[in-house]
ZADO-1210 file (C-alpha; in nm, 4 decimals, padded with zeros to 6 digits):
<atoms>
<atom x="-02.5925" y="-08.6427" z="-00.8679" code="MET" pos="1"/>
<atom x="-02.5907" y="-08.2504" z="-00.8324" code="HIS" pos="2"/>
<atom x="-02.3170" y="-08.0102" z="-00.9305" code="THR" pos="3"/>
<atom x="-02.1438" y="-07.8675" z="-00.6398" code="MET" pos="4"/>
<atom x="-02.2625" y="-07.4836" z="-00.6516" code="PRO" pos="5"/>
<atom x="-02.0026" y="-07.2177" z="-00.6144" code="ILE" pos="6"/>
<atom x="-02.0662" y="-07.1143" z="-00.2832" code="LEU" pos="7"/>
<atom x="-02.1147" y="-06.7262" z="-00.2429" code="THR" pos="8"/>
<atom x="-02.0346" y="-06.5383" z="00.1016" code="ILE" pos="9"/>
<atom x="-02.4243" y="-06.5333" z="00.1616" code="GLN" pos="10"/>
<atom x="-02.4240" y="-06.8991" z="00.0907" code="ALA" pos="11"/>
<atom x="-02.1446" y="-06.9730" z="00.3263" code="VAL" pos="12"/>
<atom x="-02.3117" y="-06.7689" z="00.6044" code="ASN" pos="13"/>
<atom x="-02.6169" y="-06.9458" z="00.5708" code="HIS" pos="14"/>
<atom x="-02.4193" y="-07.2773" z="00.6372" code="LEU" pos="15"/>
<atom x="-02.2135" y="-07.1170" z="00.9111" code="LEU" pos="16"/>
<atom x="-02.5431" y="-07.0264" z="01.0755" code="ASP" pos="17"/>
<atom x="-02.6892" y="-07.3800" z="01.0415" code="ALA" pos="18"/>
<atom x="-02.3506" y="-07.5269" z="01.1999" code="LEU" pos="19"/>
<atom x="-02.3520" y="-07.2707" z="01.4591" code="LYS" pos="20"/>
<atom x="-02.7178" y="-07.3488" z="01.5793" code="ASP" pos="21"/>
<atom x="-02.6280" y="-07.7201" z="01.5435" code="PHE" pos="22"/>
<atom x="-02.3376" y="-07.7128" z="01.7660" code="LEU" pos="23"/>
<atom x="-02.5444" y="-07.4973" z="02.0376" code="ASP" pos="24"/>
<atom x="-02.8344" y="-07.7344" z="02.0432" code="LYS" pos="25"/>
<atom x="-02.6458" y="-08.0643" z="02.0221" code="SER" pos="26"/>
<atom x="-02.3768" y="-07.9535" z="02.2657" code="GLU" pos="27"/>
<atom x="-02.1130" y="-08.1366" z="01.9918" code="ALA" pos="28"/>
<atom x="-01.7714" y="-07.9615" z="01.9693" code="GLY" pos="29"/>
<atom x="-01.6947" y="-07.9473" z="01.5954" code="PHE" pos="30"/>
<atom x="-01.8834" y="-07.9830" z="01.2654" code="ALA" pos="31"/>
<atom x="-01.8063" y="-07.9626" z="00.9017" code="MET" pos="32"/>
<atom x="-01.9731" y="-08.0021" z="00.5596" code="ILE" pos="33"/>
<atom x="-01.7810" y="-08.1792" z="00.3253" code="ILE" pos="34"/>
<atom x="-01.8270" y="-08.2955" z="-00.0347" code="ASP" pos="35"/>
<atom x="-01.8116" y="-08.6399" z="-00.1303" code="ARG" pos="36"/>
<atom x="-01.4479" y="-08.5869" z="-00.2743" code="GLY" pos="37"/>
<atom x="-01.3366" y="-08.4977" z="00.0689" code="GLY" pos="38"/>
<atom x="-01.3244" y="-08.1114" z="00.0431" code="ALA" pos="39"/>
<atom x="-01.4316" y="-07.8954" z="00.3397" code="VAL" pos="40"/>
<atom x="-01.7117" y="-07.6596" z="00.2382" code="LEU" pos="41"/>
<atom x="-01.7662" y="-07.5051" z="00.5829" code="CYS" pos="42"/>
<atom x="-01.6611" y="-07.5927" z="00.9203" code="GLN" pos="43"/>
<atom x="-01.7380" y="-07.4333" z="01.2783" code="HIS" pos="44"/>
<atom x="-01.6359" y="-07.5217" z="01.6177" code="GLY" pos="45"/>
<atom x="-01.3278" y="-07.6600" z="01.8011" code="ASN" pos="46"/>
<atom x="-01.1114" y="-07.9619" z="01.7794" code="ILE" pos="47"/>
<atom x="-00.7512" y="-08.0365" z="01.8854" code="ALA" pos="48"/>
<atom x="-00.4994" y="-07.8086" z="01.7367" code="GLU" pos="49"/>
<atom x="-00.2969" y="-08.1053" z="01.6131" code="SER" pos="50"/>
<atom x="-00.5995" y="-08.2191" z="01.4035" code="THR" pos="51"/>
<atom x="-00.6196" y="-08.1135" z="01.0405" code="ASP" pos="52"/>
<atom x="-00.9933" y="-08.0517" z="00.9503" code="PRO" pos="53"/>
<atom x="-00.8644" y="-08.1425" z="00.5787" code="ALA" pos="54"/>
<atom x="-00.7521" y="-08.4907" z="00.6627" code="ILE" pos="55"/>
<atom x="-01.0363" y="-08.5492" z="00.8654" code="ILE" pos="56"/>
<atom x="-01.2470" y="-08.4507" z="00.5811" code="ALA" pos="57"/>
<atom x="-01.0437" y="-08.6719" z="00.3262" code="ALA" pos="58"/>
<atom x="-01.0641" y="-08.9796" z="00.5627" code="LEU" pos="59"/>
<atom x="-01.4355" y="-08.9047" z="00.6318" code="ALA" pos="60"/>
<atom x="-01.5108" y="-08.9071" z="00.2561" code="ALA" pos="61"/>
<atom x="-01.3187" y="-09.2221" z="00.2212" code="GLY" pos="62"/>
<atom x="-01.5054" y="-09.4116" z="00.4855" code="SER" pos="63"/>
<atom x="-01.8511" y="-09.2781" z="00.3556" code="PHE" pos="64"/>
<atom x="-01.7530" y="-09.4191" z="00.0073" code="ALA" pos="65"/>
<atom x="-01.6507" y="-09.7470" z="00.1394" code="ALA" pos="66"/>
<atom x="-01.9564" y="-09.7895" z="00.3355" code="THR" pos="67"/>
<atom x="-02.1685" y="-09.7137" z="00.0593" code="LYS" pos="68"/>
<atom x="-01.9974" y="-10.0029" z="-00.1229" code="GLU" pos="69"/>
<atom x="-02.0699" y="-10.2126" z="00.1803" code="LEU" pos="70"/>
<atom x="-02.4339" y="-10.1084" z="00.1816" code="ALA" pos="71"/>
<atom x="-02.4736" y="-10.1959" z="-00.1961" code="LEU" pos="72"/>
<atom x="-02.3384" y="-10.5349" z="-00.1057" code="ARG" pos="73"/>
<atom x="-02.5919" y="-10.6063" z="00.1310" code="ILE" pos="74"/>
<atom x="-02.8663" y="-10.4762" z="-00.1014" code="GLY" pos="75"/>
<atom x="-02.9019" y="-10.1073" z="00.0266" code="GLU" pos="76"/>
<atom x="-02.8446" y="-09.8057" z="-00.2080" code="GLU" pos="77"/>
<atom x="-02.6472" y="-09.6252" z="00.0896" code="GLU" pos="78"/>
<atom x="-02.6188" y="-09.6290" z="00.4504" code="PHE" pos="79"/>
<atom x="-02.7409" y="-09.2350" z="00.5527" code="SER" pos="80"/>
<atom x="-02.5332" y="-09.2124" z="00.8599" code="ALA" pos="81"/>
<atom x="-02.2257" y="-09.3573" z="01.0101" code="LEU" pos="82"/>
<atom x="-02.1004" y="-09.3457" z="01.3759" code="HIS" pos="83"/>
<atom x="-01.7588" y="-09.4343" z="01.5287" code="GLN" pos="84"/>
<atom x="-01.7113" y="-09.4284" z="01.9070" code="GLU" pos="85"/>
<atom x="-01.3678" y="-09.4054" z="02.0705" code="GLY" pos="86"/>
<atom x="-01.2563" y="-09.3850" z="02.4436" code="GLU" pos="87"/>
<atom x="-01.2801" y="-08.9952" z="02.4444" code="HIS" pos="88"/>
<atom x="-01.4369" y="-08.8781" z="02.0990" code="SER" pos="89"/>
<atom x="-01.7107" y="-08.9817" z="01.8556" code="GLN" pos="90"/>
<atom x="-01.7689" y="-08.8940" z="01.5150" code="ILE" pos="91"/>
<atom x="-02.0939" y="-08.9037" z="01.3339" code="PHE" pos="92"/>
<atom x="-02.1241" y="-08.8483" z="00.9561" code="MET" pos="93"/>
<atom x="-02.4571" y="-08.8187" z="00.7725" code="CYS" pos="94"/>
<atom x="-02.5489" y="-08.7622" z="00.4026" code="ALA" pos="95"/>
<atom x="-02.6955" y="-08.4420" z="00.3236" code="VAL" pos="96"/>
<atom x="-02.7319" y="-08.5004" z="-00.0579" code="ASP" pos="97"/>
<atom x="-02.5847" y="-08.7002" z="-00.3173" code="ASN" pos="98"/>
<atom x="-02.2777" y="-08.4443" z="-00.2905" code="ASP" pos="99"/>
<atom x="-02.2303" y="-08.3582" z="00.0728" code="THR" pos="100"/>
<atom x="-02.1949" y="-08.5000" z="00.4109" code="VAL" pos="101"/>
<atom x="-02.2111" y="-08.3377" z="00.7736" code="LEU" pos="102"/>
<atom x="-01.9379" y="-08.4650" z="00.9690" code="VAL" pos="103"/>
<atom x="-01.9719" y="-08.3852" z="01.3652" code="THR" pos="104"/>
<atom x="-01.7090" y="-08.4588" z="01.6370" code="ILE" pos="105"/>
<atom x="-01.8041" y="-08.4767" z="01.9918" code="PHE" pos="106"/>
<atom x="-01.6958" y="-08.6012" z="02.3125" code="GLY" pos="107"/>
<atom x="-01.8675" y="-08.7065" z="02.6741" code="PRO" pos="108"/>
<atom x="-02.0355" y="-08.3607" z="02.6908" code="GLN" pos="109"/>
<atom x="-02.3228" y="-08.4772" z="02.4749" code="THR" pos="110"/>
<atom x="-02.4967" y="-08.7895" z="02.3630" code="THR" pos="111"/>
<atom x="-02.5218" y="-08.9555" z="02.0136" code="LEU" pos="112"/>
<atom x="-02.8893" y="-08.9323" z="02.0407" code="GLY" pos="113"/>
<atom x="-02.8986" y="-08.5455" z="02.0883" code="LEU" pos="114"/>
<atom x="-02.6515" y="-08.5134" z="01.7837" code="VAL" pos="115"/>
<atom x="-02.8478" y="-08.7622" z="01.5756" code="ARG" pos="116"/>
<atom x="-03.1721" y="-08.5460" z="01.6400" code="PHE" pos="117"/>
<atom x="-03.0310" y="-08.1953" z="01.5846" code="TYR" pos="118"/>
<atom x="-02.8241" y="-08.3279" z="01.2618" code="SER" pos="119"/>
<atom x="-03.1621" y="-08.4116" z="01.1213" code="ALA" pos="120"/>
<atom x="-03.2766" y="-08.0739" z="01.1294" code="ARG" pos="121"/>
<atom x="-02.9417" y="-07.9398" z="01.0200" code="THR" pos="122"/>
<atom x="-02.9141" y="-08.1484" z="00.6943" code="VAL" pos="123"/>
<atom x="-03.2435" y="-07.9868" z="00.5763" code="LYS" pos="124"/>
<atom x="-03.1223" y="-07.6448" z="00.6538" code="ARG" pos="125"/>
<atom x="-02.7773" y="-07.7274" z="00.4832" code="ILE" pos="126"/>
<atom x="-02.9584" y="-07.8874" z="00.1752" code="SER" pos="127"/>
<atom x="-03.1867" y="-07.6031" z="00.1380" code="ALA" pos="128"/>
<atom x="-02.9004" y="-07.3697" z="00.1348" code="ALA" pos="129"/>
<atom x="-02.7013" y="-07.5723" z="-00.1242" code="LEU" pos="130"/>
<atom x="-03.0023" y="-07.6221" z="-00.3336" code="GLN" pos="131"/>
<atom x="-03.0614" y="-07.2363" z="-00.3225" code="GLU" pos="132"/>
<atom x="-02.7039" y="-07.1701" z="-00.4554" code="SER" pos="133"/>
<atom x="-02.7605" y="-07.4259" z="-00.7387" code="ARG" pos="134"/>
<atom x="-03.0885" y="-07.2470" z="-00.8326" code="THR" pos="135"/>
<atom x="-02.9269" y="-06.8806" z="-00.8132" code="ASN" pos="136"/>
<atom x="-02.6270" y="-06.9921" z="-01.0215" code="GLN" pos="137"/>
<atom x="-02.8751" y="-07.1273" z="-01.2909" code="ARG" pos="138"/>
<atom x="-03.0902" y="-06.7972" z="-01.2716" code="ALA" pos="139"/>
<atom x="-02.8362" y="-06.5801" z="-01.4228" code="GLY" pos="140"/>
<atom x="-02.4629" y="-06.5304" z="-01.5327" code="PRO" pos="141"/>
<atom x="-02.1938" y="-06.5559" z="-01.3193" code="MET" pos="142"/>
<atom x="-02.0211" y="-06.2528" z="-01.4601" code="PHE" pos="143"/>
<atom x="-02.1837" y="-05.9215" z="-01.5807" code="SER" pos="144"/>
<atom x="-02.0800" y="-05.7878" z="-01.9327" code="PRO" pos="145"/>
<atom x="-01.8620" y="-05.5319" z="-01.7509" code="GLN" pos="146"/>
<atom x="-01.6795" y="-05.8206" z="-01.5586" code="ASP" pos="147"/>
<atom x="-01.6065" y="-05.9702" z="-01.9037" code="VAL" pos="148"/>
<atom x="-01.4671" y="-05.6595" z="-02.0436" code="GLN" pos="149"/>
<atom x="-01.2554" y="-05.6133" z="-01.7467" code="SER" pos="150"/>
<atom x="-01.1261" y="-05.9513" z="-01.7523" code="ILE" pos="151"/>
<atom x="-01.0632" y="-05.9398" z="-02.1441" code="GLN" pos="152"/>
<atom x="-00.8747" y="-05.5945" z="-02.0844" code="LYS" pos="153"/>
<atom x="-00.6695" y="-05.7689" z="-01.8210" code="LEU" pos="154"/>
<atom x="-00.5596" y="-06.0468" z="-02.0505" code="PHE" pos="155"/>
<atom x="-00.5205" y="-05.8071" z="-02.3411" code="GLY" pos="156"/>
<atom x="-00.8066" y="-05.9214" z="-02.5561" code="HIS" pos="157"/>
</atoms>
Protein backbone atom coordinates (compact mmCIF):
# COMPACT_ATOMS: atom_id res chain seq x y z
CA MET A 1 0.00 0.00 0.00
CA HIS A 2 1.31 3.46 -0.92
CA THR A 3 1.14 6.45 1.33
CA MET A 4 -1.28 9.10 0.20
CA PRO A 5 0.77 12.03 -1.04
CA ILE A 6 0.16 15.57 0.05
CA LEU A 7 -1.41 17.04 -3.04
CA THR A 8 0.06 20.28 -4.28
CA ILE A 9 -1.90 22.73 -6.39
CA GLN A 10 0.00 21.45 -9.41
CA ALA A 11 -0.93 17.82 -8.61
CA VAL A 12 -4.59 18.72 -8.13
CA ASN A 13 -4.55 20.57 -11.45
CA HIS A 14 -3.19 17.42 -13.15
CA LEU A 15 -5.99 15.39 -11.54
CA LEU A 16 -8.62 17.95 -12.55
CA ASP A 17 -7.33 17.98 -16.14
CA ALA A 18 -7.62 14.18 -16.22
CA LEU A 19 -11.19 14.31 -14.89
CA LYS A 20 -12.24 17.08 -17.30
CA ASP A 21 -10.84 15.18 -20.27
CA PHE A 22 -12.50 11.98 -19.05
CA LEU A 23 -15.92 13.61 -18.71
CA ASP A 24 -15.63 15.30 -22.10
CA LYS A 25 -14.77 12.05 -23.88
CA SER A 26 -17.00 9.66 -21.94
CA GLU A 27 -19.97 12.06 -21.83
CA ALA A 28 -20.46 11.19 -18.15
CA GLY A 29 -21.79 13.88 -15.81
CA PHE A 30 -19.62 13.67 -12.70
CA ALA A 31 -16.38 12.03 -11.61
CA MET A 32 -14.30 12.10 -8.47
CA ILE A 33 -11.14 10.56 -7.15
CA ILE A 34 -11.45 9.23 -3.62
CA ASP A 35 -9.13 7.49 -1.25
CA ARG A 36 -10.07 4.05 0.07
CA GLY A 37 -11.14 5.67 3.33
CA GLY A 38 -13.81 7.69 1.53
CA ALA A 39 -12.20 11.13 1.39
CA VAL A 40 -12.65 13.14 -1.80
CA LEU A 41 -9.30 14.06 -3.34
CA CYS A 42 -10.65 15.76 -6.44
CA GLN A 43 -13.98 16.09 -8.25
CA HIS A 44 -15.37 17.55 -11.44
CA GLY A 45 -18.74 17.76 -13.17
CA ASN A 46 -22.32 18.17 -12.06
CA ILE A 47 -24.60 16.15 -9.82
CA ALA A 48 -27.92 17.03 -8.21
CA GLU A 49 -27.65 19.85 -5.67
CA SER A 50 -29.12 17.61 -3.01
CA THR A 51 -26.30 15.09 -3.52
CA ASP A 52 -23.34 15.46 -1.18
CA PRO A 53 -20.12 14.23 -2.84
CA ALA A 54 -18.60 13.50 0.59
CA ILE A 55 -21.42 11.07 1.38
CA ILE A 56 -21.17 9.47 -2.06
CA ALA A 57 -17.40 9.07 -1.52
CA ALA A 58 -17.85 7.43 1.89
CA LEU A 59 -20.49 5.04 0.58
CA ALA A 60 -18.45 4.24 -2.55
CA ALA A 61 -15.38 3.44 -0.41
CA GLY A 62 -17.51 1.19 1.79
CA SER A 63 -18.98 -0.54 -1.23
CA PHE A 64 -15.52 -1.06 -2.72
CA ALA A 65 -14.24 -2.48 0.59
CA ALA A 66 -17.21 -4.85 0.88
CA THR A 67 -16.72 -6.04 -2.67
CA LYS A 68 -13.03 -6.60 -2.01
CA GLU A 69 -13.99 -8.95 0.82
CA LEU A 70 -16.47 -10.68 -1.49
CA ALA A 71 -13.71 -11.13 -4.08
CA LEU A 72 -11.43 -12.69 -1.46
CA ARG A 73 -14.19 -15.17 -0.58
CA ILE A 74 -14.23 -16.50 -4.14
CA GLY A 75 -10.47 -16.57 -4.61
CA GLU A 76 -9.85 -13.18 -6.21
CA GLU A 77 -7.62 -10.54 -4.68
CA GLU A 78 -9.99 -7.76 -5.66
CA PHE A 79 -12.50 -6.80 -8.31
CA SER A 80 -10.98 -3.83 -10.09
CA ALA A 81 -14.33 -2.30 -11.05
CA LEU A 82 -17.91 -2.07 -9.83
CA HIS A 83 -21.02 -0.99 -11.69
CA GLN A 84 -24.47 -0.20 -10.34
CA GLU A 85 -27.39 0.70 -12.56
CA GLY A 86 -30.60 2.44 -11.56
CA GLU A 87 -33.60 3.68 -13.47
CA HIS A 88 -32.09 7.11 -14.23
CA SER A 89 -28.45 6.98 -13.14
CA GLN A 90 -25.50 4.66 -13.07
CA ILE A 91 -22.32 4.62 -11.05
CA PHE A 92 -19.06 3.06 -12.14
CA MET A 93 -16.15 2.71 -9.73
CA CYS A 94 -12.70 1.48 -10.64
CA ALA A 95 -9.48 1.08 -8.71
CA VAL A 96 -6.69 3.49 -9.55
CA ASP A 97 -4.20 1.88 -7.18
CA ASN A 98 -4.21 0.38 -3.69
CA ASP A 99 -5.20 3.73 -2.21
CA THR A 100 -7.56 5.42 -4.65
CA VAL A 101 -10.72 4.85 -6.64
CA LEU A 102 -12.25 6.70 -9.59
CA VAL A 103 -16.01 7.14 -9.13
CA THR A 104 -18.13 8.12 -12.14
CA ILE A 105 -21.83 8.99 -12.15
CA PHE A 106 -23.66 9.10 -15.45
CA GLY A 107 -27.12 8.97 -16.94
CA PRO A 108 -28.72 7.98 -20.22
CA GLN A 109 -26.61 10.45 -22.22
CA THR A 110 -23.77 7.91 -22.38
CA THR A 111 -23.11 4.18 -22.17
CA LEU A 112 -21.25 1.96 -19.75
CA GLY A 113 -18.93 0.90 -22.56
CA LEU A 114 -17.85 4.46 -23.26
CA VAL A 115 -17.30 5.15 -19.55
CA ARG A 116 -15.30 1.93 -19.08
CA PHE A 117 -13.18 2.61 -22.17
CA TYR A 118 -12.18 6.15 -21.17
CA SER A 119 -11.84 5.32 -17.48
CA ALA A 120 -8.98 2.94 -18.32
CA ARG A 121 -7.01 5.82 -19.85
CA THR A 122 -7.94 8.17 -17.05
CA VAL A 123 -6.85 5.72 -14.35
CA LYS A 124 -3.37 5.67 -15.93
CA ARG A 125 -3.20 9.47 -15.89
CA ILE A 126 -4.41 9.67 -12.28
CA SER A 127 -2.00 6.98 -11.17
CA ALA A 128 0.92 8.77 -12.84
CA ALA A 129 0.00 12.10 -11.21
CA LEU A 130 -0.27 10.50 -7.77
CA GLN A 131 3.01 8.65 -8.23
CA GLU A 132 4.71 11.88 -9.29
CA SER A 133 3.41 13.54 -6.11
CA ARG A 134 4.77 10.68 -4.01
CA THR A 135 8.15 10.91 -5.74
CA ASN A 136 8.34 14.69 -5.35
CA GLN A 137 7.58 14.39 -1.65
CA ARG A 138 10.50 12.02 -1.18
CA ALA A 139 12.80 14.19 -3.29
CA GLY A 140 13.12 16.97 -0.78
CA PRO A 141 11.93 18.44 2.47
CA MET A 142 8.41 19.74 2.67
CA PHE A 143 9.59 22.91 4.43
CA SER A 144 12.65 25.00 3.72
CA PRO A 145 14.92 26.06 6.60
CA GLN A 146 13.32 29.53 6.36
CA ASP A 147 9.86 27.97 6.73
CA VAL A 148 11.00 26.11 9.83
CA GLN A 149 12.42 29.32 11.35
CA SER A 150 9.19 31.17 10.62
CA ILE A 151 7.13 28.42 12.23
CA GLN A 152 9.44 28.39 15.29
CA LYS A 153 9.09 32.16 15.65
CA LEU A 154 5.33 31.87 15.33
CA PHE A 155 5.19 29.41 18.23
CA GLY A 156 7.84 31.19 20.30
CA HIS A 157 10.70 28.70 19.99
